[in-house]
N, C-alpha and C positions, 0 to 999 in steps of 0.2 A: 438610525443614527449613523453618520459617516465617520470613519475612523482612519487613523494613520496619515502619513504624508501622501499615500496613494489615493486617499479620499474615496474609499469604497464603503457601501452600506453594510451594517451588521446589526442584528437584533439586540435590543437592550438587555433582554433576559440572558442571552448568550454571553454578552459582554460581562454581565455580573458574575457568571460562572467562571469565565476566564480570569477575571480580576481576583477571584478567590484562589485560583490556582497560582496566580502570580504572587499573591501574598505568601503562599506556602513555600515557594522556592526563593524568595528574596528576603525573608525575615531572618531572625537570629538562628532559628533552628534549621537544620539542613534536611529539607524535604525535596523530593522530586515529584513529578506528576506524570501519570499515564492517562492519556485520553485516547479512546478507541473510536474510529469512524468506520461504519460498515454500510453496505448497500450493494445493490446489483451493479454489474458492469456497465459503465457508461452513464451512471446517474450522478456523478460529480464528487466522488470521494476525494480525488486529488484537488479539485477546486476548493472544496471545503477545508481541506488540510492546509492549503496555502493561505487561505484567508485567516484561519485561526493561528497558524504558526507565525505569520507576519505580524499580526496584531500583538501577540505575546512578545515577539522579538523587538518590535518597535517600542512597546511600552516599557520593557525592561532594559533597553539599550543593548540587547544581544544581537549577534549577526544572524541572518537567515538568507540563504540563497540556494542554488542548485546543489552545492556541496554538502548541504544538510539533508538532502533527499537520498535515501538508501533503498536498494533492492536486495543487495547482498548483505546477509546478516553478519558475516565475518568482518566485512569492511566497516559496518556500523559499530560492531563491538570494539574494534581497534580505535575508531574515532572517539567513542564514548569513554573508553578507559584512559585515553591520553589527553582528554580535555575536561572542562567543567563549565557549568552555567551555559549550556547550549540548548537550542531548540532543534530536535531531531525527529525526522519523519521517516518511518519505515513503511514502504509501499508493497505489502505482500500481495495486494490484489492484482498486481501485474503478473504474478506467477500462479494465478488461480488455475486449478485443474491439474496441477502436478501431483506426483505420487504422494500418497498419504505418509509413506515412510519418510520422505524428504520433509514433509510438513512437521512430523513428530520430532525429528531431529532438530529442526529449526526452533520449535517451541521450547525444547529443553535448553537450547542456547540462550533464548530470550529470558527464560526464568533465571538462569545463572547470572546473566548480565544485570537484570534488575535487582537481584539480591546483593551483588557486590558493588554496584554503581549508585546506590541510593543517595549517598552523601555528596555526590557530585552535582546535585541540584539541577539535573537536566529536566527539560520538558519533553516527554515522549509522546508522539502521535503515531498510532499504528493504524494503517489503512488495510482493512480486511473485508472480504465479501460477506462473511457471516460471523457475528460475535460469538455464537454458540459453538463454533469450531475451535475456539481457543481453550486452553487449559484453565481449570478453575482458579488457580493462583493468579493468572493474568487478569481474568475478568472480575471475579468476586473479591479478591484480596487487594490487588494493586491498582486496578483501574479507578480513577476518580469520577469519570462519567463517560457516557456513550452518546455519540451523534449518529443517527441513522438517516442517510440520505435516500430520497425516493423521488419518483416522478408522479405528480398528481394526474390521475386518469391515465397513467402509463405514458404520458406524453409531455407534461409540463415539468421541466427540470427546475432545479434550484430550490427544492423543498427539503426540510429536515425536521426530525423530532429529536428532542434531547431527553436523556435519562440520567437523573442524578444517581449517586452511588447506591443508595438504599433501594431505589426502584430497579436499578440494573441487577442487583443481587437477587431480588425477588423474581425478576424476569428470567434470569439465568437458571435459578433452581426450579422454576416452573418448566423450563425447557428440559432439564434433567429428569424430572418426574413424568411429564406428560408429552414431551416433544412438541409443545406449543410455543411458538416464537414470542408471542406476547407483546408485539410492538405497539398495538393500540391500547391495551389495558394499562401498561406501566409507563406510558409517556408522561414526562414532566411538563413540557411545553413544545409548541410547534413554531416554525419560522421559515424564512427564506434566506438564501445565501447568494452572494454575487458570482458573476462569471469572472474568474481571475486569469483567463487566457492571456498569455504573453505578458503578464504582470509578474514582477520579481525576476523571472527568467523566461526564455523563449521555449514554447512547447516543443519546437523541433529538437532542441538540445535535450529536453526531458525524454522525448521518444527514443532518441539514440541511446541514452543510458538504459532505458527500459529494455530495448531490443537486445542490447549486449548482455544484460542480466539474464534474460530468458534463454539466450543462446548458450550462456555459460553453464546453466544447470541442465541443459538437454544434451550436452555433448556426451557421447558414449565413452565410458571408461575403458572399454576394450579396444577402442580405435584411437589413432592419433587425432590431433585437432584438425589437421589437414584432411584426413580421411572423412572425418565427421562433416566438415564443411562441404566436401565434394558430394557426399550423400545427401546433405540438405539441399544443395543446389539441384541435384537430380530430382529430388522430391518436388521442389517448387516447379521445375520444368514439366514434370509429369502431371502435376496438379493443373497447370495451365492447359495441358493437352487432355485433361479430364480422364486420365488413366484410372481404370478400376482399382479400388483400394487393395483388393486381394492380390491382383497382379503386381501392384507396386510393392507390396510387402515381400512377395517372392523375389522380385527383380532386385530389390535393394538389400534383402536379407535382414529386415528390421521387424520389430514387433509392432502391434497395433498401438501400444502406448506411445511409441515414438511419433506416430502419425498425429495423435491427439496433441502432443507437446509441440511438435514442429508447426502444426497448423496455427499456433498462436504467434508465430514469428512472422511479421510482415516483410515483404521483399521490397522495402522502400529505402533501406539503408545498406546498399551493396558493400560499403566499406567494412561492415561487420565481417563479411566473408573474405575480405582482402583479395578479392578477385573481380575487380570492377568490370573489366572487359567482358568476362563470361556472363555476368549477371545482366549487363546492359543488352547483350545480344538477344536475350529471351524475355525482355519486358513486354 
């Protein structure tokens, strides 16, 4: 079935689930909705989030654009607390692999946000790599449903499975008891989703926001911003020269965790470092 003014395909069973969420947040009672989308990196979480978010926004008359996509939790909290009736996407998957301490602090903020912002009737879509990494309150209590994106035979993108609330709860507690992910056993239905590249907003603009978000959380609190940028630049140059990791750590005076974090920042948006000339010389 083709939907919205953008005329993209969407599974009828998924539409039925989204329509139920719409009824919850547009009726007389003040409900919000939390939908989680999980899956491996590069399998289409953001594509699915855009398709779902735009359908809900278009159906309800709510706005949805790049300003409703968040990587920074504090920025999302400020937006959510000062608005109502919004469709909000939080893309944690862009920051996958960061310190568990950072992730724990983030989840505590999310829990507080959902507790105090319930009556604002927002629709929340959280993009995460693995549903079972989230707190029990987020998954088992607040989440309405889960969409798991995957690639058929590890190469055919655009596939998903949906898990209604009851099934998601059973799958989550199975994980807690047996460490079994349960994607196959608890699935409610399967389907495909469209390629939303450059629809709603340009992917180039999205990538710039993502890169800035990653850089902001990897800056060392013991160094100034400019010092951190220079260290990062040296790291990318050394990476191009295939410098040994141990030598690089000694030379820059940084920990191995920084190498892991910085490796996730592409060197395709030099304006992030505010030193365009230097970066261009070493492309």
